[in-house]
C-alpha positions in Angstrom: -15.4 -18.7 -52.2 -14.2 -15.8 -49.6 -17.8 -14.5 -49.3 -19.0 -18.2 -48.9 -16.3 -18.7 -45.9 -17.1 -15.4 -44.4 -20.8 -16.2 -44.3 -20.0 -19.4 -42.7 -17.8 -18.0 -39.9 -19.6 -14.7 -39.3 -23.3 -15.3 -40.5 -25.7 -13.2 -42.8 -25.5 -9.4 -42.8 -28.0 -7.6 -40.6 -30.1 -4.5 -41.4 -29.4 -1.3 -39.8 -33.2 -1.4 -38.1 -31.9 -4.6 -36.5 -29.0 -2.4 -34.3 -31.7 -2.3 -31.5 -31.7 -5.9 -31.0 -28.2 -5.8 -30.5 -28.7 -4.1 -27.1 -28.3 -6.5 -24.3 -29.9 -7.7 -21.3 -28.6 -7.1 -17.6 -27.9 -10.8 -17.5 -25.9 -11.0 -20.7 -23.9 -7.8 -19.8 -22.9 -9.2 -16.6 -21.3 -12.0 -18.5 -19.6 -10.1 -21.3 -18.6 -6.8 -19.2 -18.0 -8.5 -15.9 -16.0 -11.4 -16.9 -12.6 -9.6 -16.5 -13.4 -8.4 -13.1 -15.0 -11.5 -11.9 -12.1 -13.9 -13.3 -9.4 -11.6 -11.3 -10.7 -13.5 -8.1 -8.8 -16.6 -9.3 -5.6 -14.5 -8.9 -6.1 -11.5 -6.8 -5.8 -13.2 -3.4 -2.7 -15.0 -4.4 -1.1 -12.1 -5.4 -1.5 -10.6 -1.8 0.0 -13.8 -0.5 2.9 -13.7 -3.0 4.0 -10.5 -1.6 3.5 -11.6 2.2 5.2 -14.7 1.7 8.7 -13.2 2.1 7.8 -12.9 5.7 6.7 -16.6 6.1 3.2 -18.2 6.7 2.8 -16.2 10.0 2.2 -12.8 8.1 -0.8 -14.5 6.4 -3.1 -12.9 8.9 -2.4 -9.3 7.2 -4.6 -10.7 4.0 -7.7 -10.2 6.3 -7.2 -6.3 6.8 -5.7 -5.7 3.5 -8.7 -7.5 1.9 -11.2 -5.2 3.9 -9.3 -2.0 2.3 -9.8 -3.5 -1.0 -13.3 -4.2 -0.4 -13.6 -0.5 0.5 -11.8 0.4 -2.6 -14.3 -1.8 -4.6 -17.2 0.0 -3.0 -15.5 3.4 -3.8 -15.2 2.6 -7.5 -18.6 1.0 -7.7 -20.4 4.1 -6.2 -17.9 6.6 -8.1 -18.7 4.8 -11.6 -22.4 4.6 -10.7 -22.2 8.6 -10.6 -20.2 8.6 -13.9 -22.8 6.6 -15.7 -25.7 8.8 -14.8 -23.7 11.9 -15.3 -22.3 10.6 -18.9 -25.0 8.0 -20.0 -23.2 7.9 -23.4 -20.3 6.0 -22.1 -16.6 5.8 -22.7 -16.1 6.4 -18.7 -12.9 7.9 -17.8 -12.4 9.3 -21.4 -15.5 11.3 -21.5 -15.2 12.4 -17.8 -11.8 13.6 -18.5 -12.6 15.5 -21.6 -15.3 17.4 -20.0 -13.6 18.3 -16.8 -9.7 17.9 -17.1 -8.9 19.1 -20.8 -8.1 17.4 -23.9 -4.6 15.9 -23.1 -5.8 14.4 -19.9 -8.8 12.7 -21.7 -6.4 11.4 -24.4 -4.2 9.8 -21.5 -7.3 8.5 -20.1 -8.4 7.0 -23.5 -4.9 5.8 -24.6 -4.7 4.0 -21.2 -8.1 2.3 -21.6 -7.4 1.3 -25.3 -4.0 -0.1 -24.3 -5.5 -1.7 -21.1 -8.2 -3.5 -23.3 -5.5 -5.0 -25.6 -3.4 -6.1 -22.3 -6.8 -7.6 -21.0 -7.1 -9.9 -24.0 -3.5 -10.8 -24.0 -3.4 -11.4 -20.1 -6.6 -13.2 -19.9 -5.8 -15.7 -22.9 -2.1 -16.1 -21.7 -3.2 -16.9 -18.0 -6.2 -19.2 -19.4 -3.7 -21.0 -21.4 -1.3 -21.5 -18.6 -4.0 -23.0 -16.6 -4.9 -25.3 -19.7 -1.3 -26.4 -20.2 -0.9 -27.1 -16.5 -3.5 -29.7 -16.9 -1.6 -31.2 -20.2 2.0 -30.6 -19.6 2.8 -32.0 -23.1 1.5 -29.0 -24.7 3.5 -26.5 -22.9 5.9 -25.9 -26.1 2.6 -25.1 -28.1 1.1 -22.7 -25.4 1.9 -19.5 -27.9 0.0 -21.3 -30.7 -2.7 -22.1 -28.6 -3.0 -18.9 -27.2 -3.1 -17.3 -30.5 -5.8 -19.7 -31.9 -7.8 -18.7 -28.9 -7.9 -15.1 -29.6 -8.9 -15.8 -33.1 -12.0 -17.9 -32.0 -13.0 -15.1 -29.5 -12.5 -12.5 -32.3 -14.7 -14.7 -34.8 -17.4 -14.9 -32.1 -17.3 -11.1 -31.6 -17.4 -10.6 -35.3 -20.8 -12.5 -35.2 -22.4 -9.9 -33.2 -22.8 -8.9 -29.5 -25.7 -10.6 -28.5 -24.5 -13.9 -30.0 -21.1 -13.7 -28.2 -23.1 -12.9 -25.0 -25.3 -15.9 -25.3 -22.3 -18.3 -26.2 -20.2 -16.9 -23.3 -23.2 -16.9 -20.5 -22.8 -20.4 -19.7 -19.1 -20.8 -18.8 -19.2 -17.3 -16.9 -22.3 -18.2 -14.7 -20.7 -21.8 -14.1 -17.8 -20.1 -12.6 -19.8 -18.0 -10.4 -22.0 -21.0 -9.3 -18.8 -22.9 -8.7 -17.0 -20.1 -6.6 -20.4 -19.2 -4.5 -20.8 -23.1 -3.9 -17.1 -23.5 -2.7 -17.4 -20.2 -0.4 -20.7 -21.4 1.0 -19.8 -25.0 1.6 -16.3 -24.2 2.8 -18.0 -21.6 5.6 -20.4 -24.1 6.3 -17.7 -26.8 7.2 -16.3 -24.1 9.3 -19.1 -23.2 11.1 -20.4 -26.6 11.9 -16.9 -27.7 13.3 -16.3 -30.2 10.1 -13.0 -28.3 9.3 -10.4 -27.5 11.8 -8.3 -24.3 11.1 -4.8 -24.9 9.9 -3.4 -21.5 9.8 -0.1 -20.8 12.2 -0.9 -17.0 11.7 -2.9 -15.5 14.6 -4.6 -12.3 13.8 -2.9 -9.4 15.6 0.3 -11.2 16.5 3.7 -9.4 15.7 5.5 -10.2 12.3 9.3 -9.6 12.3 10.4 -7.8 9.2 7.0 -6.3 8.4 7.0 -2.6 6.9 4.2 -0.3 6.1 5.8 -0.2 2.6 5.4 -3.9 2.2 1.8 -4.1 3.3 1.1 -1.3 0.8 2.7 -3.4 -2.0 0.5 -6.2 -0.9 -2.5 -4.0 -0.8 -1.8 -2.8 -4.6 -1.0 -6.3 -5.8 -4.4 -7.4 -4.6 -6.2 -4.5 -5.8 -5.5 -6.2 -9.3 -8.9 -7.8 -8.4 -10.6 -4.7 -9.2 -9.4 -4.6 -13.1 -12.1 -4.4 -15.3 -14.6 -2.6 -12.9 -14.6 0.5 -15.3 -15.7 -1.6 -18.4 -19.5 -1.2 -17.8 -19.2 2.6 -17.6 -17.5 2.4 -20.9 -20.1 0.6 -22.5 -23.6 2.0 -21.2 -24.8 2.3 -24.9 -24.8 -1.5 -25.2 -27.6 -1.7 -22.6 -31.3 -2.0 -23.4 -33.5 1.0 -22.5 -33.3 2.6 -20.2 -29.6 2.1 -20.5 -28.1 4.1 -17.5 -30.5 2.5 -15.1 -29.6 -1.0 -16.5 -26.0 -0.3 -16.6 -26.0 0.8 -12.7 -27.9 -2.3 -11.9 -25.4 -4.7 -13.5 -22.6 -2.6 -12.0 -23.8 -3.0 -8.5 -24.7 -6.7 -9.2 -21.0 -7.2 -10.4 -19.8 -5.3 -7.3 -21.8 -7.4 -5.1 -20.7 -10.9 -6.5 -17.0 -9.6 -6.8 -17.0 -8.4 -3.1 -18.6 -11.7 -1.9 -16.3 -14.0 -3.8 -13.2 -11.9 -2.8 -14.0 -11.8 1.0 -15.1 -15.5 0.9 -11.8 -16.6 -0.8 -9.6 -14.8 1.5 -11.2 -16.1 4.7 -11.3 -19.7 3.9 -7.5 -19.2 2.4 -6.4 -17.8 5.7 -8.6 -20.5 7.8 -6.8 -23.4 5.7 -3.5 -21.9 5.9 -3.0 -22.0 2.1 0.0 -20.2 0.9 1.2 -20.0 -2.9 2.9 -23.0 -4.3 4.8 -23.1 -7.9 2.9 -26.0 -9.1 -0.6 -25.1 -8.3 -2.7 -22.0 -7.8 -4.3 -20.8 -4.2 -7.8 -21.5 -5.6 -7.0 -25.1 -6.7 -5.5 -25.7 -3.3 -8.7 -24.3 -1.5 -11.0 -26.4 -3.8 -9.1 -29.5 -2.8 -9.1 -28.5 0.9 -13.1 -28.0 0.7 -14.3 -30.5 -1.5 -11.4 -33.1 -2.1 -10.1 -34.4 -5.2 -13.7 -35.1 -6.8 -16.0 -34.0 -9.5 -16.6 -30.8 -8.1 -12.9 -29.9 -7.6 -12.3 -30.6 -11.4 -15.7 -28.6 -12.2 -14.2 -25.6 -10.5 -10.8 -25.9 -12.2 -12.5 -26.2 -15.6 -14.7 -23.2 -15.1 -11.6 -21.3 -13.8 -9.8 -21.9 -16.9 -12.9 -21.1 -19.0 -13.4 -17.7 -17.2 -9.9 -16.8 -17.6 -9.9 -17.3 -21.2 -13.2 -15.7 -21.8 -12.3 -12.6 -19.8 -10.7 -11.7 -22.9 -14.3 -10.7 -24.2 -14.3 -7.7 -21.8 -11.6 -6.1 -24.2 -13.5 -7.1 -27.3 -16.6 -5.5 -26.3 -15.4 -2.3 -24.6 -12.5 -1.5 -26.9 -14.6 -0.9 -30.0 -17.1 1.4 -28.3 -14.4 3.6 -26.9 -12.5 3.5 -30.1 -15.7 4.7 -31.8 -16.1 7.7 -29.4 -12.8 8.8 -29.8 -13.0 8.2 -33.7 -16.2 10.5 -33.6 -14.2 13.2 -31.6 -11.5 12.8 -34.6 -8.9 11.6 -32.6 -8.7 8.0 -34.2 -9.3 7.1 -37.8 -12.8 7.1 -39.2 -12.7 3.5 -39.9 -13.4 2.7 -36.2 -16.8 4.3 -36.6 -17.8 1.9 -39.3 -20.1 -0.9 -38.3 -19.6 -4.4 -40.0 -22.0 -7.1 -41.5 -23.3 -8.0 -38.2 -23.5 -4.3 -36.7 -20.4 -4.7 -34.7 -17.4 -2.3 -35.1 -15.6 -5.2 -37.1 -12.3 -3.1 -37.7 -11.7 -2.6 -34.0 -12.4 -6.2 -33.1 -9.9 -7.2 -35.7 -7.1 -4.6 -35.0 -7.6 -5.6 -31.3 -7.2 -9.1 -32.0 -4.0 -8.6 -34.0 -2.5 -6.5 -31.6 -3.2 -9.0 -28.7 -1.6 -11.8 -30.8 1.5 -9.4 -31.2 1.7 -9.0 -27.4 1.4 -12.8 -26.7 4.0 -13.5 -29.2 6.1 -10.5 -28.4 6.2 -11.5 -24.5 6.5 -15.1 -25.2 3.0 -15.8 -23.6 4.4 -15.0 -20.2 1.7 -13.9 -18.2 3.9 -12.6 -15.2 5.6 -10.0 -17.6 2.2 -8.5 -19.0 0.3 -8.2 -15.7 2.4 -5.6 -14.4 1.6 -3.4 -17.4 -2.0 -4.4 -17.1 -2.2 -3.6 -13.5 -0.3 -0.1 -13.6 -2.5 0.8 -16.8 -5.7 0.2 -15.4 -5.1 2.5 -12.4 -4.4 5.8 -14.6 -8.2 6.0 -16.0 -9.2 5.0 -12.5 -7.5 8.0 -11.0 -8.3 10.5 -14.0 -12.2 9.3 -13.8 -12.1 10.0 -9.9 -10.3 13.4 -10.3 -12.5 14.5 -13.1 -15.8 13.9 -11.2 -14.3 15.9 -8.1 -13.8 18.8 -10.3 -17.5 18.2 -11.8 -19.0 18.6 -8.2 -16.9 21.4 -7.2 -17.7 23.3 -10.5 -21.6 22.5 -10.6 -22.5 21.8 -7.0 -25.6 19.7 -7.4 -27.7 18.4 -4.8 -25.8 16.2 -2.3 -22.5 17.4 -4.1 -20.5 17.2 -0.9 -21.3 13.5 -0.5 -20.4 12.8 -3.9 -17.4 14.8 -3.7 -16.3 12.9 -0.6 -16.7 9.3 -2.4 -14.6 10.4 -5.5 -11.8 12.4 -3.3 -11.4 9.0 -1.4 -11.4 7.2 -4.5 -8.8 9.4 -6.1 -6.5 9.1 -3.3 -6.6 5.4 -3.0 -6.3 4.7 -6.9 -3.5 7.3 -7.2 -1.5 5.7 -4.4 -1.8 2.1 -5.8 -0.7 3.4 -9.2 2.4 5.0 -7.7 3.1 1.8 -5.5 2.7 -0.5 -8.5 4.9 1.7 -10.9 7.7 2.2 -8.3 7.7 -1.7 -7.4 7.3 -2.8 -10.9 9.5 -0.3 -12.7 11.7 -3.0 -14.5 8.5 -4.3 -15.9 6.2 -1.1 -16.5 8.8 1.3 -17.6 7.7 0.8 -21.5 4.3 2.8 -20.3 6.5 6.1 -20.0 7.5 5.9 -23.6 4.5 4.3 -25.3 1.6 6.5 -23.6 3.1 9.9 -24.6 3.6 8.5 -28.2 -0.1 7.2 -28.3 -1.3 10.8 -27.0 0.8 12.4 -29.7 -0.5 10.2 -32.4 -4.0 11.0 -31.2 -3.2 14.8 -31.4 -1.6 14.4 -35.0 -4.9 12.5 -36.0 -7.3 15.4 -34.6 -5.1 18.1 -36.3 -5.3 16.3 -39.8 -9.0 16.0 -39.6 -9.4 19.5 -38.5 -7.2 20.8 -41.3 -8.7 18.7 -43.8 -12.4 20.1 -42.7 -11.2 23.5 -43.1 -9.6 22.9 -46.6 -13.0 21.1 -47.8 -15.4 23.5 -46.1 -17.5 25.4 -48.7 -18.6 28.6 -47.2 -21.9 30.8 -48.1 -20.2 33.4 -49.6 -18.3 30.7 -51.9 -18.2 31.3 -55.9 -18.3 28.5 -58.2 -14.7 27.4 -59.4 -14.0 28.9 -62.7 -14.3 26.3 -65.7 -11.1 25.3 -67.4 -10.9 26.4 -71.0 -10.4 22.8 -72.2 -9.7 19.1 -71.4 -6.6 17.2 -72.6 -7.0 13.4 -72.6 -3.9 11.2 -72.4 -4.1 7.4 -72.5 -1.2 5.5 -71.8 -1.1 2.0 -73.5 1.2 -1.3 -73.6 -0.4 -2.2 -77.1 -3.5 -2.2 -79.3 -6.2 -4.0 -77.4 -10.0 -3.9 -77.0 -9.3 -2.4 -73.7 -7.7 0.6 -75.4 -10.4 0.8 -78.2 -12.9 1.2 -75.2 -10.9 4.1 -73.5 -10.4 6.0 -76.8 -14.3 5.9 -77.1 -14.5 7.4 -73.9 -11.9 10.0 -74.4 -13.7 11.2 -77.4 -16.7 12.0 -75.1 -15.0 14.0 -72.7 -12.1 15.8 -75.0 -11.3 16.8 -78.7 -7.7 16.6 -77.6 -6.4 13.2 -77.1 -2.7 11.8 -76.8 -1.9 8.2 -76.7 1.5 7.3 -75.2 3.4 4.1 -75.5 6.8 3.3 -73.9 9.0 1.2 -76.0 11.1 -1.0 -74.0 13.5 -3.7 -75.2 12.3 -5.8 -78.5 9.3 -3.8 -79.1 8.4 -3.5 -82.7 7.8 0.3 -82.9 7.3 0.7 -86.5 4.8 -2.2 -86.7 2.9 -0.5 -83.6 2.8 3.0 -85.4 1.5 1.6 -88.5 -1.3 -0.5 -87.2 -2.2 2.8 -85.1 -2.4 4.9 -88.1 -4.5 2.4 -90.0 -6.9 2.0 -86.9 -7.2 5.5 -85.4 -5.7 8.0 -88.0 -7.1 11.0 -86.3 -5.6 10.4 -82.9 -1.9 11.4 -82.2 0.5 8.6 -81.0 3.4 9.5 -78.9 6.2 6.5 -78.5 8.5 7.2 -75.6 11.8 5.2 -75.2 13.1 3.5 -72.1 16.9 2.5 -71.9 16.5 0.9 -68.6 13.1 -1.2 -69.1 11.2 1.2 -66.8 7.6 2.1 -68.1 6.2 4.3 -65.3 9.0 6.9 -65.0 9.0 7.8 -68.7 5.0 8.2 -68.6 5.1 10.3 -65.4 7.9 12.5 -66.9 5.8 13.1 -70.0 2.7 13.9 -68.1 4.5 16.3 -65.7 5.9 18.3 -68.7 2.3 18.5 -70.3 1.0 19.4 -66.9 3.2 22.2 -66.3 1.9 23.8 -69.8 -1.7 23.2 -68.8 -1.4 24.6 -65.7 0.2 27.8 -67.2 -2.5 28.0 -69.9 -5.4 26.9 -67.6 -6.5 23.7 -69.0 -7.2 20.4 -67.3 -5.5 17.0 -68.0 -7.4 13.6 -67.7 -5.2 10.5 -67.8 -7.5 7.4 -69.0 -6.2 4.5 -67.9 -7.3 1.0 -69.7 -7.4 -1.7 -67.2 -8.8 -5.2 -68.0 -10.5 -7.1 -65.0 -9.9 -10.7 -64.9 -12.5 -13.4 -64.7 -11.0 -15.1 -61.6 -9.4 -13.0 -58.8 -6.0 -15.3 -58.8 -5.6 -14.3 -62.5 -4.2 -11.1 -61.3 -1.1 -13.1 -60.1 -0.5 -13.7 -64.1 -0.3 -10.3 -65.1 1.7 -6.9 -64.5 0.0 -4.5 -62.5 1.2 -1.4 -64.3 -2.1 0.6 -64.5 -2.4 0.1 -60.8 1.2 1.3 -60.2 0.8 4.2 -62.6 -2.4 5.5 -60.5 -0.3 5.2 -57.5 2.3 7.4 -58.9 -0.3 10.0 -60.4 -2.6 10.4 -57.4 -0.7 13.3 -55.8 -0.2 15.3 -58.9 -2.1 18.6 -59.1 -4.5 19.7 -61.9 -4.8 15.9 -63.0 -7.8 13.8 -63.4 -7.2 9.8 -63.0 -10.0 7.9 -64.8 -9.8 4.0 -65.0 -11.7 2.4 -67.8 -12.3 -1.3 -66.9 -13.0 -4.1 -69.5 -14.0 -7.2 -68.3 -12.3 -10.4 -69.6 -14.6 -13.7 -70.2 -11.6 -16.2 -69.7 
């Protein structure tokens, strides 16, 4: 039943040779890797205006120069990550750059920041999309957390079905959003150019604004720079592209940067022209669409497309997180389970864990986007800065052709991204302080995992000068039983194949008829020794383990081996397991960490 449900939800397993078919085209890559960045246009310009609104509508003209600087930062990041893609075509962006140029600890900080940021990407995208959806249906407000969790599960299942399938499904709403925004900007600018729209702003460019400070403008700039979250996703996922992967990734990166830049500039210009300021009950994008088109079908089309892309932006996290986790796992900084591909050739373990963590965040923050966004924005500028700094060091060390021009790009990027990080960190301290605690813990976890794998590799390594392990003088078989059954009989038959010395152990508990058991045993197995232990406290496991430990102590001294053979019947139906004690399983758990003991399970399949 479980297998049938799994096949229905996820689909039939794919063969390894089909992995090449999971590579995606540029048009699909733009959908699944850029949806996070493109969706930020829906709230980025609004974040600038929220900061400036403390000075009143007269300060709105500052959105124009601030957006110009954000555009410069966008161009810098696109050029920088273009260099990252060509320099490190195997992906993982800031993590790989930091590993090769800044050292282990910085690479782990970059990797940890990116992983956390992808979890936050899912949580923020789903929460903001749910908010937009609930705004249209206020009666569902109390159910918003449940709705958000259901949406995470749906996108999780979609990604478990495979990369190409999720890209195909998601392409329509993302391109509808791009089409809607471009239509809004082109039609809006056309109305302005032809005089069909009158300027409604009271903020004159260059006019003096009382109370304005340089720090406030920096705060507005850093808040608006949230529009650039997700720009790095393409450089982290180069291996997902069709060959030639680096060239296709760069093309997609430039396309994403061009579309994002066009939409950002167009949105800000029209917002300024129409004098739109933030309102509690509606978004800036919604106000702009209403001004340009009126409250008609196109207006509702843009609203619907915005809700969809805000929700589907979560897919960027589901695409990039597994690839980065797999690379870090290959470097032994994360559990090897993250390198295992599932039935549909995706990294299923990563996808499921990402979904679960995102749900925990949504529930933990009560689905409030405003509490998640500061963590999200601050987190993304850590890998931004480290990637830029790492590339600077690379150019200084290697000095390739045109290295000074490349160095200038990354130097500018380092200064800007670090400045934004510091401003966001200082101004959002009440919301982002957990990063100071959480990221060091994550880095320490990576270090401990790596140390474990290195130590295990050393311990398991067989050197060329290795001599074969000395064979033990004999093998003693111990069979714990609860009674005389066919499962026990099968275990005894196996024990006779492995050892001439067999001890069967039974624990007498409560009303057990010890004499009757011993009599039956002597009649059936007269040549095999039966030891009966007594348990005054009704515990079965401890008496057996104490008995085995005593024999094991002697076996170690006399250099012979102990094999504990555990009979275990296998139920006909899985739910039947609930009807039986799991004594055999618990015994195995207690014996796992004993030295000089081999544990062997003899299954007996039940018919009923």
